[in-house]
N, CA, C and O atoms as a printed pandas DataFrame, in Angstrom:
     atom_number atom_name residue_name chain_id  residue_number  x_coord  y_coord  z_coord
0              1         N          MET        A               1  113.804   86.095   73.495
1              2        CA          MET        A               1  113.208   87.184   74.486
2              3         C          MET        A               1  111.851   87.393   74.366
3              4         O          MET        A               1  111.376   87.233   73.242
4              5         N          ALA        A               2  111.159   87.697   75.217
5              6        CA          ALA        A               2  109.792   88.019   75.290
6              7         C          ALA        A               2  109.622   89.398   75.026
7              8         O          ALA        A               2  110.621   90.082   75.248
8              9         N          ARG        A               3  108.543   90.023   74.581
9             10        CA          ARG        A               3  108.409   91.406   74.393
10            11         C          ARG        A               3  107.339   92.012   75.375
11            12         O          ARG        A               3  106.422   91.349   75.860
12            13         N          LEU        A               4  107.534   93.177   75.581
13            14        CA          LEU        A               4  106.744   94.099   76.631
14            15         C          LEU        A               4  106.415   95.322   76.294
15            16         O          LEU        A               4  107.342   96.131   76.271
16            17         N          THR        A               5  105.217   95.744   75.988
17            18        CA          THR        A               5  104.773   96.996   75.606
18            19         C          THR        A               5  104.240   97.936   76.889
19            20         O          THR        A               5  103.364   97.667   77.711
20            21         N          LEU        A               6  104.955   98.958   76.787
21            22        CA          LEU        A               6  104.830  100.073   77.917
22            23         C          LEU        A               6  104.121  101.346   77.354
23            24         O          LEU        A               6  104.399  101.766   76.231
24            25         N          ASN        A               7  103.262  101.908   78.104
25            26        CA          ASN        A               7  102.722  103.223   77.588
26            27         C          ASN        A               7  103.381  104.231   78.487
27            28         O          ASN        A               7  103.246  104.232   79.711
28            29         N          LEU        A               8  104.094  105.080   77.810
29            30        CA          LEU        A               8  104.639  106.132   78.481
30            31         C          LEU        A               8  104.611  107.514   77.917
31            32         O          LEU        A               8  104.416  107.612   76.706
32            33         N          GLU        A               9  104.769  108.532   78.588
33            34        CA          GLU        A               9  104.932  109.850   78.035
34            35         C          GLU        A               9  105.999  110.084   76.972
35            36         O          GLU        A               9  107.117  109.576   77.066
36            37         N          ALA        A              10  105.684  110.748   76.109
37            38        CA          ALA        A              10  106.801  110.868   74.837
38            39         C          ALA        A              10  108.087  111.475   75.415
39            40         O          ALA        A              10  109.158  111.191   74.877
40            41         N          GLU        A              11  108.047  112.344   76.544
41            42        CA          GLU        A              11  109.278  112.890   77.140
42            43         C          GLU        A              11  110.017  111.967   77.812
43            44         O          GLU        A              11  111.229  112.162   77.909
44            45         N          VAL        A              12  109.466  110.890   78.351
45            46        CA          VAL        A              12  110.107  109.758   79.105
46            47         C          VAL        A              12  110.798  108.888   78.174
47            48         O          VAL        A              12  111.931  108.501   78.458
48            49         N          ILE        A              13  110.174  108.498   76.971
49            50        CA          ILE        A              13  110.757  107.675   75.964
50            51         C          ILE        A              13  111.961  108.369   75.221
51            52         O          ILE        A              13  112.934  107.737   74.811
52            53         N          GLU        A              14  111.805  109.696   75.090
53            54        CA          GLU        A              14  112.920  110.483   74.478
54            55         C          GLU        A              14  114.241  110.430   75.494
55            56         O          GLU        A              14  115.387  110.215   75.101
56            57         N          ARG        A              15  113.884  110.649   76.771
57            58        CA          ARG        A              15  114.795  110.556   77.797
58            59         C          ARG        A              15  115.630  109.300   77.872
59            60         O          ARG        A              15  116.858  109.290   77.959
60            61         N          ALA        A              16  114.801  108.188   77.829
61            62        CA          ALA        A              16  115.413  106.842   77.963
62            63         C          ALA        A              16  116.211  106.708   76.579
63            64         O          ALA        A              16  117.330  106.224   76.747
64            65         N          ARG        A              17  115.952  106.969   75.489
65            66        CA          ARG        A              17  116.606  106.751   74.263
66            67         C          ARG        A              17  117.891  107.630   74.460
67            68         O          ARG        A              17  118.977  107.113   74.196
68            69         N          ARG        A              18  117.846  108.723   74.838
69            70        CA          ARG        A              18  119.115  109.686   74.970
70            71         C          ARG        A              18  120.136  108.874   75.838
71            72         O          ARG        A              18  121.271  108.572   75.471
72            73         N          LEU        A              19  119.536  108.550   77.101
73            74        CA          LEU        A              19  120.425  107.827   78.062
74            75         C          LEU        A              19  121.034  106.710   77.622
75            76         O          LEU        A              19  122.230  106.485   77.808
76            77         N          ALA        A              20  120.111  105.815   76.908
77            78        CA          ALA        A              20  120.761  104.657   76.226
78            79         C          ALA        A              20  121.919  104.978   75.241
79            80         O          ALA        A              20  123.016  104.422   75.237
80            81         N          ALA        A              21  121.505  105.952   74.418
81            82        CA          ALA        A              21  122.616  106.246   73.475
82            83         C          ALA        A              21  123.923  106.836   74.270
83            84         O          ALA        A              21  125.057  106.457   73.977
84            85         N          GLU        A              22  123.713  107.626   75.117
85            86        CA          GLU        A              22  124.884  108.127   75.934
86            87         C          GLU        A              22  125.778  106.964   76.654
87            88         O          GLU        A              22  126.993  107.051   76.834
88            89         N          ARG        A              23  125.005  105.926   77.011
89            90        CA          ARG        A              23  125.610  104.730   77.651
90            91         C          ARG        A              23  125.920  103.699   76.639
91            92         O          ARG        A              23  126.324  102.633   77.104
92            93         N          HIS        A              24  125.816  103.792   75.310
93            94        CA          HIS        A              24  126.035  102.790   74.236
94            95         C          HIS        A              24  125.233  101.606   74.594
95            96         O          HIS        A              24  125.861  100.548   74.561
96            97         N          THR        A              25  124.094  101.543   74.899
97            98        CA          THR        A              25  123.341  100.403   75.269
98            99         C          THR        A              25  121.810  100.505   74.594
99           100         O          THR        A              25  121.595  101.355   73.730
100          101         N          ARG        A              26  120.917   99.725   74.976
101          102        CA          ARG        A              26  119.583   99.799   74.261
102          103         C          ARG        A              26  118.700  100.120   75.598
103          104         O          ARG        A              26  119.062   99.815   76.735
104          105         N          VAL        A              27  117.518  100.765   75.283
105          106        CA          VAL        A              27  116.466  101.106   76.395
106          107         C          VAL        A              27  116.232   99.818   77.035
107          108         O          VAL        A              27  116.251   99.756   78.265
108          109         N          SER        A              28  116.002   98.726   76.282
109          110        CA          SER        A              28  115.470   97.321   76.984
110          111         C          SER        A              28  116.412   96.832   77.993
111          112         O          SER        A              28  116.076   96.199   78.994
112          113         N          THR        A              29  117.810   97.212   77.626
113          114        CA          THR        A              29  118.958   96.784   78.463
114          115         C          THR        A              29  118.766   97.494   79.809
115          116         O          THR        A              29  118.725   96.892   80.883
116          117         N          MET        A              30  118.657   98.765   79.672
117          118        CA          MET        A              30  118.595   99.747   80.852
118          119         C          MET        A              30  117.341   99.298   81.763
119          120         O          MET        A              30  117.440   99.226   82.988
120          121         N          PHE        A              31  116.203   99.015   81.094
121          122        CA          PHE        A              31  114.991   98.632   81.822
122          123         C          PHE        A              31  115.245   97.389   82.595
123          124         O          PHE        A              31  114.956   97.320   83.790
124          125         N          SER        A              32  115.795   96.374   81.916
125          126        CA          SER        A              32  116.132   95.139   82.494
126          127         C          SER        A              32  117.119   95.327   83.758
127          128         O          SER        A              32  116.843   94.702   84.783
128          129         N          GLN        A              33  118.066   96.019   83.737
129          130        CA          GLN        A              33  119.114   96.346   84.728
130          131         C          GLN        A              33  118.201   97.120   85.843
131          132         O          GLN        A              33  118.374   96.883   87.039
132          133         N          PHE        A              34  117.377   97.905   85.464
133          134        CA          PHE        A              34  116.498   98.608   86.563
134          135         C          PHE        A              34  115.658   97.758   87.354
135          136         O          PHE        A              34  115.585   97.919   88.572
136          137         N          ILE        A              35  114.957   96.780   86.693
137          138        CA          ILE        A              35  114.089   95.908   87.234
138          139         C          ILE        A              35  114.864   94.850   88.128
139          140         O          ILE        A              35  114.397   94.498   89.212
140          141         N          ARG        A              36  116.086   94.347   87.629
141          142        CA          ARG        A              36  116.846   93.402   88.331
142          143         C          ARG        A              36  117.356   94.006   89.680
143          144         O          ARG        A              36  117.354   93.375   90.737
144          145         N          ALA        A              37  117.778   95.245   89.541
145          146        CA          ALA        A              37  118.278   96.082   90.810
146          147         C          ALA        A              37  117.135   96.207   91.771
147          148         O          ALA        A              37  117.440   96.081   92.957
148          149         N          LEU        A              38  115.884   96.429   91.488
149          150        CA          LEU        A              38  114.974   96.456   92.294
150          151         C          LEU        A              38  114.618   95.134   92.990
151          152         O          LEU        A              38  114.433   94.954   94.194
152          153         N          ALA        A              39  114.558   94.221   91.957
153          154        CA          ALA        A              39  114.137   92.812   92.590
154          155         C          ALA        A              39  115.211   92.289   93.402
155          156         O          ALA        A              39  114.932   91.505   94.309
156          157         N          ASN        A              40  116.565   92.678   93.153
157          158        CA          ASN        A              40  117.743   92.105   93.969
158          159         C          ASN        A              40  117.689   92.679   95.451
159          160         O          ASN        A              40  117.998   91.981   96.416
160          161         N          ARG        A              41  117.288   93.955   95.560
161          162        CA          ARG        A              41  117.340   94.709   96.913
162          163         C          ARG        A              41  116.045   94.571   97.572
163          164         O          ARG        A              41  115.866   95.322   98.531
164          165         N          ARG        A              42  115.080   93.745   97.250
165          166        CA          ARG        A              42  113.745   93.572   97.965
166          167         C          ARG        A              42  114.076   92.975   99.091
167          168         O          ARG        A              42  113.728   93.591  100.099
168          169         N          GLY        A              43  114.684   91.887   99.272
169          170        CA          GLY        A              43  114.728   91.069  100.354
170          171         C          GLY        A              43  115.958   91.601  101.286
171          172         O          GLY        A              43  116.140   91.009  102.349
172          173         N          ARG        A              44  116.716   92.570  100.977
173          174        CA          ARG        A              44  117.983   92.873  101.605
174          175         C          ARG        A              44  117.850   93.386  103.001
175          176         O          ARG        A              44  118.824   93.296  103.747
176          177         N          SER        A              45  116.771   93.898  103.409
177          178        CA          SER        A              45  116.563   94.479  104.701
178          179         C          SER        A              45  116.811   93.456  105.917
179          180         O          SER        A              45  117.140   93.871  107.028
180          181         N          ARG        A              46  116.648   92.221  105.660
181          182        CA          ARG        A              46  117.025   91.068  106.658
182          183         C          ARG        A              46  118.362   91.222  106.800
183          184         O          ARG        A              46  118.748   91.041  107.955
184          185         N          SER        A              47  119.284   91.526  105.925
185          186        CA          SER        A              47  120.662   91.354  106.177
186          187         C          SER        A              47  121.325   92.734  106.579
187          188         O          SER        A              47  122.509   92.954  106.320
188          189         N          LEU        A              48  120.662   93.491  107.106
189          190        CA          LEU        A              48  121.143   94.783  107.616
190          191         C          LEU        A              48  122.045   94.619  108.846
191          192         O          LEU        A              48  121.822   93.711  109.647
192          193         N          GLY        A              49  123.036   95.461  109.008
193          194        CA          GLY        A              49  123.803   95.392  110.206
194          195         C          GLY        A              49  123.085   95.984  111.416
195          196         O          GLY        A              49  122.076   96.674  111.270
196          197         N          LYS        A              50  123.613   95.711  112.619
197          198        CA          LYS        A              50  123.062   96.195  113.963
198          199         C          LYS        A              50  122.633   97.633  113.809
199          200         O          LYS        A              50  121.483   98.005  114.045
200          201         N          LEU        A              51  123.689   98.494  113.370
201          202        CA          LEU        A              51  123.440   99.915  113.515
202          203         C          LEU        A              51  122.055  100.256  112.494
203          204         O          LEU        A              51  121.124  100.994  112.814
204          205         N          ALA        A              52  122.177   99.612  111.365
205          206        CA          ALA        A              52  121.176  100.069  110.369
206          207         C          ALA        A              52  119.822   99.462  110.838
207          208         O          ALA        A              52  118.787  100.061  110.543
208          209         N          ARG        A              53  119.767   98.204  111.617
209          210        CA          ARG        A              53  118.475   97.663  112.214
210          211         C          ARG        A              53  118.019   98.786  113.351
211          212         O          ARG        A              53  116.842   99.145  113.390
212          213         N          GLN        A              54  118.842   99.237  114.124
213          214        CA          GLN        A              54  118.585  100.283  115.103
214          215         C          GLN        A              54  118.011  101.443  114.657
215          216         O          GLN        A              54  117.101  101.962  115.303
216          217         N          ALA        A              55  118.547  102.065  113.327
217          218        CA          ALA        A              55  118.162  103.257  112.825
218          219         C          ALA        A              55  116.856  102.974  111.892
219          220         O          ALA        A              55  116.141  103.906  111.524
220          221         N          SER        A              56  116.631  101.797  111.586
221          222        CA          SER        A              56  115.596  101.472  110.817
222          223         C          SER        A              56  114.078  101.943  111.317
223          224         O          SER        A              56  113.655  101.473  112.374
224          225         N          GLY        A              57  113.384  102.733  110.667
225          226        CA          GLY        A              57  112.110  103.334  110.951
226          227         C          GLY        A              57  112.240  104.613  111.804
227          228         O          GLY        A              57  111.244  105.036  112.391
228          229         N          VAL        A              58  113.282  105.170  111.887
229          230        CA          VAL        A              58  113.622  106.601  112.509
230          231         C          VAL        A              58  112.980  107.522  111.692
231          232         O          VAL        A              58  112.268  108.403  112.174
232          233         N          ILE        A              59  113.183  107.387  110.387
233          234        CA          ILE        A              59  112.625  108.438  109.622
234          235         C          ILE        A              59  111.227  108.010  108.982
235          236         O          ILE        A              59  111.115  106.976  108.324
236          237         N          GLY        A              60  110.366  108.722  109.182
237          238        CA          GLY        A              60  108.983  108.357  108.542
238          239         C          GLY        A              60  108.838  108.581  107.078
239          240         O          GLY        A              60  109.259  109.645  106.625
240          241         N          LEU        A              61  108.360  107.816  106.383
241          242        CA          LEU        A              61  108.301  107.779  104.780
242          243         C          LEU        A              61  106.993  108.481  104.399
243          244         O          LEU        A              61  106.787  108.783  103.223
244          245         N          LYS        A              62  106.052  108.765  105.422
245          246        CA          LYS        A              62  104.808  109.539  105.074
246          247         C          LYS        A              62  104.231  108.926  103.821
247          248         O          LYS        A              62  104.296  109.632  102.814
248          249         N          GLY        A              63  103.728  107.839  103.719
249          250        CA          GLY        A              63  102.886  107.155  102.529
250          251         C          GLY        A              63  103.908  106.627  101.506
251          252         O          GLY        A              63  103.451  106.256  100.425
252          253         N          TYR        A              64  105.252  106.546  101.716
253          254        CA          TYR        A              64  106.017  105.950  100.811
254          255         C          TYR        A              64  106.460  104.543  101.290
255          256         O          TYR        A              64  106.799  104.383  102.462
256          257         N          SER        A              65  106.464  103.629  100.496
257          258        CA          SER        A              65  107.076  102.313  101.018
258          259         C          SER        A              65  108.660  102.285  100.590
259          260         O          SER        A              65  109.163  103.029   99.749
260          261         N          HIS        A              66  109.316  101.309  101.315
261          262        CA          HIS        A              66  110.771  101.289  101.001
262          263         C          HIS        A              66  110.996  101.069   99.589
263          264         O          HIS        A              66  112.037  101.497   99.092
264          265         N          GLU        A              67  110.079  100.404   98.824
265          266        CA          GLU        A              67  110.213  100.146   97.306
266          267         C          GLU        A              67  110.204  101.444   96.447
267          268         O          GLU        A              67  110.847  101.681   95.424
268          269         N          ASP        A              68  109.294  102.243   97.134
269          270        CA          ASP        A              68  108.853  103.637   96.472
270          271         C          ASP        A              68  110.315  104.491   96.553
271          272         O          ASP        A              68  110.853  105.044   95.594
272          273         N          VAL        A              69  110.743  104.461   97.738
273          274        CA          VAL        A              69  112.048  105.276   98.009
274          275         C          VAL        A              69  113.201  104.825   97.061
275          276         O          VAL        A              69  113.867  105.614   96.391
276          277         N          LEU        A              70  113.377  103.364   97.079
277          278        CA          LEU        A              70  114.386  102.879   96.262
278          279         C          LEU        A              70  114.191  103.159   94.635
279          280         O          LEU        A              70  115.141  103.471   93.917
280          281         N          ALA        A              71  112.852  103.007   94.159
281          282        CA          ALA        A              71  112.720  103.318   92.779
282          283         C          ALA        A              71  112.948  104.711   92.597
283          284         O          ALA        A              71  113.365  105.046   91.489
284          285         N          ASP        A              72  112.741  105.679   93.541
285          286        CA          ASP        A              72  112.912  107.071   93.219
286          287         C          ASP        A              72  114.548  107.355   93.203
287          288         O          ASP        A              72  115.043  108.172   92.427
288          289         N          ALA        A              73  115.279  106.630   94.095
289          290        CA          ALA        A              73  116.703  106.801   94.141
290          291         C          ALA        A              73  117.448  106.164   92.708
291          292         O          ALA        A              73  118.455  106.679   92.224
292          293         N          LEU        A              74  116.825  105.060   92.178
293          294        CA          LEU        A              74  117.313  104.592   91.205
294          295         C          LEU        A              74  116.954  105.376   89.892
295          296         O          LEU        A              74  117.669  105.317   88.891
296          297         N          LYS        A              75  115.714  106.168   89.967
297          298        CA          LYS        A              75  115.435  106.923   88.898
298          299         C          LYS        A              75  116.242  108.176   88.862
299          300         O          LYS        A              75  116.446  108.709   87.771
300          301         N          ASP        A              76  116.751  108.725   90.028
301          302        CA          ASP        A              76  117.500  109.833   90.150
302          303         C          ASP        A              76  119.056  109.442   89.597
303          304         O          ASP        A              76  119.700  110.157   88.829
304          305         N          LYS        A              77  119.499  108.204   90.134
305          306        CA          LYS        A              77  120.761  107.800   89.656
306          307         C          LYS        A              77  120.887  107.550   88.010
307          308         O          LYS        A              77  121.872  107.832   87.327
308          309         N          TYR        A              78  119.756  107.007   87.589
309          310        CA          TYR        A              78  119.822  106.814   86.147
310          311         C          TYR        A              78  119.202  107.989   85.326
311          312         O          TYR        A              78  119.077  107.887   84.105
312          313         N          ARG        A              79  118.873  108.941   85.909
313          314        CA          ARG        A              79  118.095  110.160   85.271
314          315         C          ARG        A              79  117.033  109.799   84.514
315          316         O          ARG        A              79  116.980  110.185   83.346
316          317         N          LEU        A              80  116.162  109.114   84.986
317          318        CA          LEU        A              80  114.956  108.474   84.280
318          319         C          LEU        A              80  113.909  109.602   84.620
319          320         O          LEU        A              80  112.745  109.502   84.231
């Protein structure tokens, strides 16, 4: 496996370590899962159903991309 160095706030590092311990996993595993989830969802807007396509764009994101919204949702889900 390759190594990656990230510069993060101490609080974020501590929270990541606690979350990993609670889930009986490693921080690197959680990070890998997070990145894979982001990458897997990237092209899925094309496979939306008719109703979702019709509703798409109804809510203005005001400077946020769809990726930003997804990243925020995943951060909330994994309490990062």
